[in-house]
C-alpha positions as CSV (number, residue, x, y, z in Angstrom):
1,M,5.7,119.9,90.3
2,K,5.8,116.2,90.8
3,L,3.7,114.3,88.2
4,C,2.8,110.6,88.5
5,R,0.7,107.9,86.9
6,F,-1.0,105.4,89.1
7,G,-3.6,102.8,89.3
8,Q,-5.6,102.4,86.1
9,N,-3.8,105.0,84.1
10,R,-4.7,107.9,86.4
11,V,-2.6,111.0,86.5
12,G,-1.7,112.6,89.8
13,L,0.2,115.5,91.4
14,V,2.3,114.5,94.4
15,T,2.4,116.8,97.5
16,G,3.9,115.5,100.7
17,G,2.9,111.9,101.1
18,E,-0.3,112.3,99.0
19,V,-1.3,111.8,95.4
20,C,-4.1,114.1,94.1
21,D,-6.0,112.7,91.1
22,V,-5.8,115.4,88.4
23,T,-6.9,113.1,85.5
24,A,-9.8,115.4,84.7
25,A,-7.3,118.1,83.6
26,L,-6.4,115.9,80.6
27,A,-9.6,117.0,78.9
28,A,-7.6,120.2,77.9
29,L,-5.2,118.2,75.8
30,P,-5.5,119.0,72.1
31,P,-7.3,116.4,69.9
32,V,-5.1,114.2,67.7
33,S,-5.9,111.8,64.9
34,Y,-4.1,109.1,62.9
35,P,-1.2,109.2,62.1
36,F,-0.6,110.1,65.7
37,P,2.4,112.5,66.3
38,P,5.5,110.9,67.7
39,G,6.1,111.3,71.4
40,D,4.0,111.6,74.6
41,L,1.0,113.9,74.2
42,L,0.9,114.8,77.9
43,I,4.6,115.6,78.2
44,A,4.5,117.6,74.9
45,N,1.7,119.8,76.4
46,L,2.8,119.9,80.0
47,E,3.5,123.6,80.2
48,I,0.0,124.4,78.6
49,L,-1.6,122.0,81.0
50,K,0.0,123.2,84.2
51,P,-2.8,125.7,85.1
52,A,-5.5,123.0,84.7
53,L,-3.4,120.5,86.6
54,L,-3.0,122.9,89.5
55,Q,-6.7,123.9,89.5
56,E,-7.8,120.2,89.5
57,A,-5.4,119.5,92.4
58,R,-7.5,121.7,94.6
59,R,-10.5,119.5,94.2
60,G,-9.3,116.1,93.0
61,E,-9.5,112.9,95.1
62,R,-6.5,112.4,97.4
63,H,-4.8,109.1,98.1
64,S,-1.8,108.2,100.4
65,I,1.1,107.5,98.1
66,E,1.6,104.2,100.0
67,D,-1.9,103.1,98.8
68,V,-1.4,103.5,95.1
69,T,0.4,101.5,92.4
70,L,2.9,103.8,90.7
71,L,3.3,103.4,87.0
72,S,5.9,104.9,84.8
73,P,5.3,108.7,84.8
74,V,5.8,108.6,81.0
75,A,3.2,106.6,79.2
76,N,4.3,106.8,75.5
77,P,8.1,107.4,75.0
78,N,9.1,107.5,71.4
79,K,12.4,105.9,72.5
80,I,14.5,105.1,75.5
81,I,18.2,106.2,75.1
82,A,20.8,104.8,77.4
83,A,24.4,105.8,78.1
84,P,26.8,102.9,78.8
85,I,30.0,103.2,81.0
86,N,29.3,106.9,81.8
87,Y,30.9,106.7,85.3
88,Q,34.6,106.0,85.5
89,S,34.0,104.2,88.8
90,H,31.8,101.7,86.9
91,I,34.6,101.0,84.5
92,D,37.2,100.7,87.2
93,H,35.3,98.5,89.6
94,D,32.7,96.6,87.7
95,V,32.8,96.3,84.0
96,K,36.3,94.8,83.6
97,G,35.2,91.7,85.6
98,K,34.8,88.6,83.4
99,D,31.3,87.9,84.9
100,I,30.2,91.4,83.6
101,A,32.2,92.1,80.5
102,Y,31.7,88.7,78.8
103,G,34.3,89.7,76.2
104,H,32.8,93.0,75.4
105,E,35.4,95.7,74.8
106,V,35.5,98.1,77.6
107,T,36.6,101.5,76.3
108,S,34.9,104.8,76.9
109,I,31.4,106.1,76.3
110,T,32.6,108.2,73.4
111,R,33.7,105.1,71.6
112,A,30.9,102.8,72.8
113,G,28.2,105.3,71.8
114,L,24.7,105.4,73.1
115,F,22.2,102.5,72.7
116,L,18.4,102.1,72.6
117,K,16.1,100.1,74.9
118,A,12.7,98.7,73.8
119,N,9.8,101.0,74.8
120,S,7.9,97.9,76.0
121,S,10.5,97.4,78.8
122,L,9.3,100.5,80.6
123,V,7.4,100.1,83.9
124,G,6.8,102.0,87.1
125,P,8.1,101.1,90.5
126,G,4.8,99.6,91.6
127,Q,4.9,97.1,88.8
128,G,8.2,95.7,89.8
129,V,10.9,93.7,87.9
130,R,10.2,90.3,86.5
131,I,13.3,88.2,85.9
132,A,13.3,87.2,82.3
133,F,16.6,85.4,82.0
134,E,16.3,82.6,84.6
135,G,19.7,81.1,85.5
136,R,21.6,84.2,84.3
137,R,23.1,87.0,86.3
138,N,20.6,89.9,86.4
139,D,21.9,93.2,87.8
140,H,20.5,96.5,89.0
141,E,21.9,99.7,87.6
142,L,20.8,102.9,89.3
143,E,20.6,106.0,87.0
144,L,19.4,109.5,86.8
145,A,16.7,109.5,84.2
146,V,15.9,112.6,82.0
147,I,12.6,113.2,80.2
148,I,12.6,115.3,77.1
149,G,9.9,117.9,76.9
150,R,9.9,119.2,73.3
151,T,11.1,118.1,69.8
152,G,14.7,118.9,69.0
153,K,17.5,118.0,66.5
154,D,21.1,119.1,66.6
155,I,20.7,120.8,69.9
156,G,23.6,122.9,71.2
157,E,25.0,121.9,74.6
158,R,24.2,125.4,76.0
159,Q,20.5,125.0,75.0
160,A,20.1,121.3,75.9
161,L,18.6,121.7,79.4
162,S,15.8,123.9,78.0
163,Y,14.6,120.7,76.2
164,V,14.1,118.8,79.5
165,A,10.6,118.4,80.9
166,G,11.8,116.7,84.1
167,Y,13.8,114.1,85.9
168,A,13.1,110.7,87.6
169,I,14.9,107.7,89.1
170,G,15.8,105.0,86.6
171,L,16.7,101.4,87.0
172,D,18.4,100.0,83.9
173,M,18.1,96.3,84.6
174,T,20.4,94.1,82.7
175,V,21.3,90.5,82.2
176,R,25.0,89.7,81.7
177,G,26.0,87.7,78.7
178,P,27.5,87.9,75.2
179,E,24.5,89.4,73.4
180,D,24.1,93.0,72.3
181,R,23.2,95.5,75.0
182,S,19.9,96.4,73.5
183,F,18.8,92.7,73.7
184,R,20.0,92.1,77.2
185,K,18.5,95.2,78.6
186,S,15.1,95.3,76.8
187,A,13.2,92.5,78.4
188,D,9.7,93.5,79.8
189,S,10.1,95.4,83.0
190,Y,13.9,96.0,82.6
191,S,13.5,99.8,82.4
192,V,12.0,101.0,85.7
193,L,11.1,104.8,85.9
194,G,9.7,106.6,88.8
195,P,8.5,107.3,91.3
196,Y,7.2,110.4,89.5
197,L,8.4,113.1,87.1
198,V,9.9,116.1,88.9
199,T,9.6,119.1,86.6
200,A,12.9,120.7,85.4
201,D,12.2,124.0,87.2
202,E,12.6,122.2,90.6
203,I,16.2,120.9,89.9
204,A,18.7,123.7,89.2
205,D,21.7,121.4,88.4
206,P,21.1,117.8,87.3
207,D,24.9,117.3,87.4
208,D,25.0,117.7,91.2
209,L,22.6,115.1,92.7
210,D,23.4,112.5,95.3
211,M,22.0,109.1,94.6
212,E,21.9,105.7,96.4
213,L,20.6,102.2,95.9
214,S,20.3,99.3,98.3
215,V,19.1,95.7,98.0
216,N,17.3,94.2,101.0
217,G,18.7,97.0,103.1
218,E,22.3,96.6,102.0
219,T,23.8,99.7,100.3
220,R,25.3,98.9,97.0
221,Q,25.6,102.0,94.9
222,T,26.3,105.6,96.0
223,T,27.5,108.5,94.0
224,N,26.8,112.1,92.9
225,T,25.9,112.9,89.3
226,R,28.9,115.3,89.2
227,E,30.9,112.1,88.6
228,L,29.2,111.5,85.2
229,V,31.8,111.4,82.4
230,L,29.4,113.1,80.0
231,G,26.9,115.4,81.8
232,V,23.2,115.7,81.1
233,A,23.5,118.6,78.6
234,R,26.3,117.0,76.7
235,L,24.4,113.7,76.4
236,I,21.3,115.5,75.1
237,S,23.3,117.4,72.5
238,W,25.2,114.3,71.4
239,A,22.1,112.2,71.1
240,S,20.3,114.9,69.1
241,S,23.1,114.9,66.5
242,V,22.0,111.4,65.6
243,Y,18.3,111.1,66.7
244,T,15.5,113.6,66.6
245,L,14.3,113.9,70.2
246,Y,10.6,113.9,70.9
247,P,8.5,114.8,74.0
248,G,8.6,111.9,76.4
249,D,11.9,110.4,75.2
250,V,13.7,109.0,78.2
251,F,17.4,109.2,78.8
252,Y,19.1,106.7,81.2
253,T,22.4,108.6,81.9
254,G,24.6,105.9,83.3
255,T,25.3,103.9,86.4
256,P,28.2,104.1,89.0
257,A,30.2,101.3,90.6
258,G,28.4,98.8,92.7
259,V,26.1,97.0,90.3
260,G,25.1,93.6,91.5
261,Q,22.8,90.7,91.1
262,V,19.2,90.6,92.1
263,D,16.9,87.6,92.5
264,P,13.2,87.0,92.9
265,G,12.0,88.1,96.3
266,D,14.6,90.9,96.5
267,R,13.7,94.5,97.4
268,I,15.4,97.4,95.7
269,D,15.3,100.8,97.3
270,A,16.6,103.7,95.2
271,R,16.9,107.4,96.0
272,I,18.0,110.5,94.2
273,E,18.4,113.9,95.8
274,Q,15.6,116.4,95.0
275,I,13.6,113.6,93.2
276,G,12.6,111.2,95.9
277,S,12.8,107.5,96.5
278,M,11.2,104.4,95.2
279,R,10.9,100.7,96.2
280,V,10.9,98.0,93.5
281,M,10.2,94.4,94.1
282,V,11.8,91.6,92.1
283,R,9.8,88.6,91.1
284,A,10.1,85.4,89.1
């Protein structure tokens, strides 16, 4: 199942090149009241909602995917967790450069640890990236994104993938400079997620997916997720030893070599095998 959000907070199922509006199925969500539970209510109840979503897909209004504005498939993440330097190629070819490292120590992900991005930085591909640090180097970073489906703490590595609701393409946009990662990567629109959430049952092995990014038609990043230093299950297990994970939490799993600058007017095209592709425009 491919689940998206589009337009004015509509929910859709993607089949072929069409989006079927299944927003009416959300009437089956359980009622909540203040204080609202942490996490995304739709993601938390995705398994329960599947029959209603599929039923609504038989009668909902259909749109060409080219004619809708795609939002982030996750509306209310409790947190965005990101994995720095999780491809050796990124360390070898990119991070050691003075125009990227800016004096930050380049070690390993196990020493650097994970970091958090502001929830307010999350957008969908149709909303695009707005450059927030004019005059600074702003880079694209292509990443496999993982969406957590249920609450978990101290999750064992063998059980970790059972906590995944689905996968998406992530762009971890970043400005280069001396500041802390969380500041430089948390500007509005600096966490792009899309084009939709592909449910976990459709992807047998998240650690074996080809992915590619181009800017204005020029290929910049290519890799396979088998090159991750820490794979998806290990990342989830490690993070859950520190944070309680909630439905809708988003993991950005790391970027390979080839990160590069983007400027207003640029077109970013990103693709991950078994997920799909998305186009993201950069604006001032």
